[in-house]
N, C-alpha and C positions, 0 to 999 in steps of 0.2 A: 941088245940090238933089236929084239923083237918088240920091245916097248916102243923104241924109236920108230920102227917101221909102222906100227899101229897108229902112232901119233901123226906120222906123215900121211898115212891113208886118211885119217880124220881130217887133216888140213886140206887134202885134195878134194875130199867130199864137201868140205866147207866152201871151197871155191866153186864146185859144181852147184851147190845150192845158191850161191850168190848170183850165178848166171841164169839158172833155171827156175829158182824158187820152188822146186819140187820137195814136198815134205819127205818123200822117201829117201832123198839124199841126206836129210837131217837124221832120219832113223838109222841109216847105215853109219853116219858119222858118230852117232851115239854109241853104236856097237864097237866101232873102231876105238873110240876113246875108252870105253869100258874094258876093252882088250888091253889097252895101254896101261890102265890102272892095274890089272891082274899081273901083266908081265913085269911092270915096275915094282910091284909089291914083292914078287918073287926074287927080284934082284936087290931088294932092300934100297931102292932109290926113292926115298920118301919125298923129296921135293918134286920129282917127276910124277909121283902119284898125285900129289896136290895139284900140279898143273893139268893132269888128265881129268881129275874131278872138275876142275874150273871149266875146262873146255866142254865137258859133258853138261855142266850146269847151263852154260850159255846156249847150247843146242836145245836143251829142254825149254829154256826161256823163249827161244824162237818158235817153239811149238805151242807156246802158252800153257805149258804144263808146269805151273808155278810151284807146286809141292815137290815135284821131282827135281826141279831146278834148286829150290831151297835146300833139299836134302843133299844134293851134290855140292852146293856151295858150303854147307855145313861140314861135309866130309873134307873138302879142300882146306877149310879153316883148321880142322884138327890136324891134318897132315902138315900144314905149315907150322903149327905149334910144335909138332914133333920135330920138324926140321930145325926150328929154332933151339930146341933142347939138344939135338944131336950135334949142331954146328954152332957152338957159343959165339964164335967170331961174327956170325951173321944173325945173331939173336934178334937184334933190333929190326933188321930188314924183314926177316921171316915173320916176326910177331906183327909187324905192320900189315903184311899180307894176310895173316890170320884174321886180324881185326877187319880188314876190307872184305874178306870172304864172308865173315859172320854178318856184317852189315848187309851184304847182298842177299844172304839167306833170309834175313828179316824183311828186306824189300820184296822178295818173291812171296813170302808169307803174307805180306800186307796186300799184294796184288791179288793173291788167292782170296783173302778175306773180302776184298773190295768186290770181286766178281760175285761172291756169295751174299753181297749186301750186308756184311758184318762190318759196319764202318767203325764201330768202336774198337773192335779187335785190330782192324787195319791200322787205325790211328796208333795203337800201342806198338805195333810192329815198326811203323815208320819212326816213332820216337826212339825205339831201341836202335834202329839203324842210324839215326842222327847222333845218338850218344856214342855209338861205335866210331863213326867217322870223326866226331869231335875229339875222341881220345887218340886217334891215330896221328902220326907225324905227317904222312904224305897226303891224306885225304880230308883234312879238317875243313877245307873249303866247301865240301859237299854237305856238311851238317845242316846249314840253314835251308838248303833245298829240300831235304827230307823232313825237316821241322815244318816247312810250309805244306808239304803233302800231308803231314799229320794234322795240321790245322784244317786242311780242306776235308779230311775224313771226319774230323770232329764236327765241322759244319754240316756235312752230309748227314751224320748221325743225329744232330739236333733237328734238322729239317724232317727227317723220317719220323722223329718223335713229336712232330707238330709244334716245335718251339721255333716259330718263324723269325721272330725279332732276334733271338739269340743266334739263330743260324745265319741271318743276313750279316750280323756283326762278325761272326766267326769266318764267313766267306771273305769279308773285307780284310780281316787280319791275315788270313791265309794268302790272299792275293798280294799283300804288301810284302 
């Protein structure tokens, strides 16, 4: 029950953030979801742990703390894999969520790399995310979008390396 209450508190703080856009509400939301992770771990509610990590990752994303977000998406992925192992009847369902969370971890890493102007590394992370989406049952349709982002990062990398003609072509391809 304590894990449920922590999650509900996080959800209320999310609504507060939606209304006020105050970053402090996000910080408190993260604390609530981290509390839910701990309580649900103690109760051995693995899928609830995964959900709380997911919600924490989204809050960190809103704060533009991409590495923290990536870490929490990665933890959510591992917990969904564990859920798939623990509940064979829902294996496909949970493994698809594990893949989705891993893809989002890579997207957050790509965003972090982009901010640091590490465009080649950002491209690699977007490509990993696209491969993960492509391998999923539910989110295959997202793969082309993140391949396009990878293409744009590649173009940016070429541009930074004074390869103007190649960069123009890569930007055109990414836009397509």
